Structures are given as structure tokens and as C-alpha cells.
C-alpha angles and dihedrals in degrees: 000000000000125000090253092056092049091051092051092048092049092048090050092049090049091051091051091048091051091047091053092047092050091048089055090048092056092052092045091050093052094047092048092052092044092051092050091049090052090049091050092050091048092051090049091053093046094050091046092217127156097234135064096238098135092044089055092044092047093049094049092045091050092050092047094050090046093052090047092052092046092051091049091050093047090051090051092049092049091051093058 
């Protein structure tokens, strides 16, 4: 194989690796938000309140944590 073919193959492999990492990030983000929503609902039920305060807090916290994790992983990908 020539040097040019090796470079193309390496670039293709890197793109596939990045695609796989980002697919995993999307799944991880969804699961994190879902778990914090469930936690918020559970806390609302335990506190027997009228509102949905813990549901809202749990959702926002889940989104914030997910965004933080995504940004960290993107930074890691860009450094490679």
C-alpha cells in the first residue's frame, strides 16, 4: 500500500471511531436525562406535594450533566 492509501484508510477509521463515540454519547445523554426525570418524579411522590418541583429540578439537572459530559467527550475527541 502506498502512503496515500494508508492516510485515507486511517482517516476513514478515525471517522468511524468518532461516529461510534458520538452515537454512544447520544444514548448516554438520553439515559442520564431519563434517570433524573424518574428521580424527580419519585421525589415528588415521596414529598406528597402538589407541584412538580423535583421533576423540573431533576430534568434540568439531568440536561446540565448530560451537556457537561458531551462537552468533555467532544474536547477529548478534538484533542486526538
